[in-house]
C-alpha positions as CSV (number, residue, x, y, z in Angstrom):
1,M,-19.9,7.5,-7.2
2,S,-18.0,8.8,-4.1
3,I,-15.6,11.6,-4.3
4,E,-13.1,13.0,-1.8
5,S,-13.7,16.7,-2.4
6,A,-15.9,19.0,-4.5
7,E,-16.9,22.6,-5.1
8,L,-20.5,23.2,-4.0
9,G,-22.2,25.8,-6.2
10,P,-25.8,27.2,-6.3
11,T,-26.9,24.0,-8.1
12,G,-24.9,21.6,-6.0
13,I,-21.9,19.7,-7.1
14,R,-20.9,20.5,-10.7
15,G,-22.0,17.8,-13.1
16,D,-24.4,16.1,-10.6
17,R,-27.3,14.7,-12.6
18,R,-26.1,16.5,-15.7
19,F,-26.5,13.4,-17.8
20,L,-29.7,11.4,-18.2
21,L,-30.9,8.4,-20.2
22,V,-33.9,8.3,-22.6
23,D,-35.4,5.4,-24.6
24,A,-36.1,5.3,-28.3
25,H,-39.3,7.4,-27.7
26,G,-37.5,10.1,-25.7
27,H,-38.9,8.9,-22.3
28,L,-36.7,9.1,-19.2
29,V,-35.2,5.7,-18.2
30,N,-33.8,5.3,-14.6
31,A,-33.1,2.4,-12.3
32,K,-36.8,1.8,-11.6
33,R,-37.1,0.7,-15.2
34,A,-33.6,-0.7,-15.7
35,P,-32.2,-1.8,-12.3
36,S,-29.0,-3.1,-13.9
37,L,-27.9,0.5,-14.4
38,L,-27.0,0.7,-10.7
39,S,-24.1,-1.6,-11.3
40,I,-22.4,0.9,-13.6
41,T,-19.9,3.3,-12.0
42,P,-19.4,6.8,-13.4
43,E,-15.7,7.4,-12.6
44,R,-15.6,10.7,-14.4
45,A,-18.4,12.9,-15.7
46,D,-17.8,16.6,-16.7
47,D,-18.3,18.9,-19.6
48,R,-15.4,17.4,-21.5
49,T,-14.9,13.8,-20.7
50,L,-17.0,10.8,-19.5
51,R,-15.8,7.5,-18.1
52,L,-18.1,4.6,-17.2
53,R,-17.0,1.4,-15.5
54,F,-19.2,-1.7,-16.1
55,P,-19.5,-4.6,-13.6
56,D,-17.4,-6.9,-15.8
57,G,-14.5,-4.5,-15.4
58,S,-14.7,-3.0,-18.9
59,V,-14.4,0.8,-19.3
60,V,-16.1,3.1,-21.8
61,E,-14.6,6.6,-22.0
62,G,-13.9,9.5,-24.2
63,E,-14.5,13.1,-24.9
64,V,-18.1,14.4,-24.7
65,E,-19.3,15.4,-28.2
66,L,-22.9,16.8,-28.4
67,G,-25.3,16.1,-31.2
68,E,-29.0,16.9,-31.8
69,R,-31.3,18.5,-29.4
70,V,-33.5,16.2,-27.3
71,A,-36.6,17.1,-25.4
72,T,-38.1,14.9,-22.7
73,T,-40.2,15.1,-19.5
74,L,-38.3,14.8,-16.3
75,Y,-40.2,14.5,-13.0
76,G,-43.3,16.2,-14.5
77,G,-41.5,19.0,-16.2
78,P,-40.0,19.6,-19.7
79,V,-36.2,19.3,-20.0
80,T,-34.1,20.0,-23.1
81,G,-30.7,18.7,-23.7
82,R,-28.3,17.4,-26.3
83,L,-27.7,13.9,-27.4
84,V,-24.2,12.7,-26.4
85,L,-22.4,11.1,-29.4
86,G,-19.9,8.3,-29.0
87,P,-19.8,4.8,-27.5
88,W,-21.9,5.2,-24.4
89,G,-25.4,4.7,-25.8
90,E,-24.5,1.4,-27.4
91,A,-22.7,0.1,-24.3
92,L,-25.5,1.2,-22.0
93,S,-28.2,-0.3,-24.3
94,E,-26.4,-3.6,-24.4
95,H,-26.0,-3.7,-20.6
96,A,-29.6,-2.7,-19.8
97,G,-31.2,-4.8,-22.6
98,L,-33.2,-1.9,-24.1
99,E,-32.4,0.9,-26.5
100,L,-30.9,3.9,-24.6
101,R,-29.6,7.3,-25.6
102,L,-27.4,9.4,-23.4
103,V,-28.4,13.0,-23.1
104,R,-26.7,16.0,-21.4
105,T,-29.1,18.6,-19.9
106,G,-28.8,22.1,-21.2
107,R,-28.0,23.6,-17.8
108,E,-26.7,22.6,-14.4
109,G,-29.6,21.8,-12.2
110,D,-32.1,20.9,-14.9
111,G,-31.9,17.2,-13.9
112,F,-33.0,17.6,-10.3
113,D,-36.4,16.1,-9.4
114,R,-37.3,18.9,-6.9
115,G,-35.9,21.8,-9.0
116,P,-32.5,23.5,-8.8
117,R,-33.2,24.9,-5.4
118,A,-33.1,21.4,-4.0
119,A,-29.4,21.1,-5.0
120,V,-28.1,19.0,-2.1
121,S,-29.5,16.0,-0.3
122,L,-28.2,14.9,3.1
123,L,-28.4,11.8,5.2
124,S,-26.8,10.8,8.6
125,T,-25.3,7.5,9.6
126,G,-27.6,7.6,12.6
127,S,-30.6,7.4,10.3
128,L,-29.0,4.4,8.5
129,R,-28.6,2.6,11.8
130,A,-32.2,3.4,12.7
131,L,-33.4,1.9,9.4
132,A,-31.3,-1.2,9.9
133,A,-33.0,-1.8,13.2
134,A,-36.5,-1.1,11.8
135,S,-35.9,-3.5,8.9
136,G,-34.3,-6.3,11.0
137,S,-31.1,-6.1,9.0
138,E,-28.1,-7.4,10.9
139,A,-25.7,-5.9,8.3
140,P,-25.1,-2.1,8.0
141,I,-27.2,-0.5,5.3
142,D,-25.2,1.0,2.5
143,G,-26.0,4.7,2.2
144,R,-25.5,4.6,-1.5
145,R,-29.0,3.2,-1.8
146,F,-30.3,6.7,-1.2
147,R,-28.0,8.6,-3.6
148,M,-27.5,11.4,-1.2
149,T,-25.1,14.3,-2.0
150,L,-23.7,14.5,1.6
151,G,-23.3,11.7,4.2
152,V,-22.9,12.9,7.8
153,E,-21.5,10.9,10.7
154,A,-23.9,11.2,13.6
155,E,-24.8,9.2,16.6
156,A,-28.4,10.5,16.9
157,E,-31.1,9.0,14.8
158,H,-32.5,11.3,12.1
159,V,-30.6,14.3,13.5
160,E,-31.0,15.9,10.1
161,D,-34.8,16.3,10.8
162,E,-33.8,18.7,13.6
163,W,-31.8,20.8,11.2
164,L,-34.7,21.8,9.0
165,G,-34.5,25.6,8.5
166,R,-31.1,25.9,10.2
167,R,-27.9,26.9,8.5
168,L,-25.2,24.2,8.2
169,R,-21.7,25.1,7.5
170,V,-20.0,22.2,5.7
171,G,-16.4,22.9,4.8
172,G,-16.5,26.3,3.0
173,A,-20.1,26.1,2.0
174,V,-23.4,26.8,3.8
175,V,-26.6,24.9,3.2
176,V,-30.1,25.0,4.7
177,P,-32.2,21.9,4.9
178,R,-35.7,22.8,3.7
179,D,-37.7,19.5,3.8
180,R,-37.6,15.7,4.1
181,V,-36.9,13.5,1.1
182,G,-39.5,10.9,0.2
183,R,-38.1,7.6,-0.9
184,C,-38.8,5.4,-3.9
185,A,-38.5,1.8,-4.9
186,V,-34.9,2.2,-6.2
187,T,-33.8,2.2,-2.5
188,T,-34.9,-1.5,-2.2
189,R,-32.2,-2.5,-4.6
190,D,-28.6,-3.4,-3.9
191,P,-26.5,-0.4,-5.2
192,E,-23.8,-2.8,-6.5
193,T,-26.0,-5.3,-8.4
194,G,-29.4,-3.7,-8.8
195,E,-31.0,-6.7,-7.3
196,R,-34.0,-6.1,-4.9
197,D,-32.8,-7.3,-1.5
198,L,-34.2,-5.1,1.2
199,D,-37.7,-3.7,1.7
200,T,-36.7,-0.2,2.7
201,L,-40.1,1.3,2.0
202,A,-42.0,-1.0,4.3
203,A,-39.5,-0.4,7.1
204,I,-39.7,3.4,6.6
205,A,-43.5,3.3,6.5
206,A,-43.5,1.2,9.7
207,Y,-41.5,3.6,11.9
208,R,-41.6,6.9,9.9
209,G,-45.1,6.8,8.5
210,D,-46.4,9.5,10.8
211,V,-43.5,11.9,10.4
212,P,-44.8,15.2,8.9
213,S,-43.4,15.6,5.4
214,A,-44.4,17.0,2.0
215,E,-43.3,13.7,0.5
216,A,-44.3,10.2,1.6
217,L,-41.8,7.8,3.2
218,P,-39.4,10.5,4.4
219,F,-35.8,9.6,4.9
220,G,-33.1,12.2,4.8
221,V,-33.5,15.9,3.8
222,W,-32.9,18.2,0.8
223,C,-31.0,21.4,1.2
224,E,-30.6,24.8,-0.5
225,V,-27.1,26.1,-1.1
226,V,-27.0,29.6,0.4
227,E,-23.2,30.1,0.3
228,P,-21.2,28.2,-2.3
229,G,-17.8,26.9,-1.4
230,P,-15.4,23.9,-1.3
231,L,-16.0,20.8,0.9
232,A,-14.2,17.5,1.4
233,V,-14.6,14.2,3.2
234,G,-13.8,14.8,6.9
235,D,-15.1,18.4,7.0
236,P,-17.0,19.2,10.2
237,V,-20.7,20.2,10.1
238,E,-21.4,23.3,12.1
239,V,-25.1,23.8,13.0
240,H,-26.3,27.4,13.4
241,E,-29.6,29.0,14.3
242,R,-32.4,29.6,11.9
């Protein structure tokens, strides 16, 4: 989901990754297991209302009502949330072809795979152009494959690598890139359809395999929010010293 403006807090954009899906056994389900989930657009997701648009044009929306507590394991750690009552579980299950339950995490930031400190991810258009060249793609690569919080217009390839440890002012907020983001198989799938159509991982390995990183197949960076504030599409990015 793309938005025009947002308030960036200590745990990133409010509501980001606040909802998750689990199967009948309480295990996390994401697009690796159910790729068709990528074709669903969350048009509104906050503490009070939720609106999902499905690829056939149908919309499922309503007020968020919480039910029983649910515990699951998320990226190696325990996460507790509450079951979301209403029509979403049934609609998502039918679309994905397996039984799903929608859960809202107990706190903002609980759903992040690198912990709440890694509240923001960032990727430049220069990096997308570099990947297109490395993969032999004649068409531009859709940045939504990488589910980044912030997309930055830049001519230089992988300029965000040079920003590690430096303060970036984006709108009224300040973030500090801390490390590179390792990529997974979800990025090989079209963000509209969920179909596997581009071997992003092989391309990244071919030309980024020797880049120092805590995570394999680095592409983009994750950032810590050091000064919360508002930001919007079109805001400049000011790079300061470490």
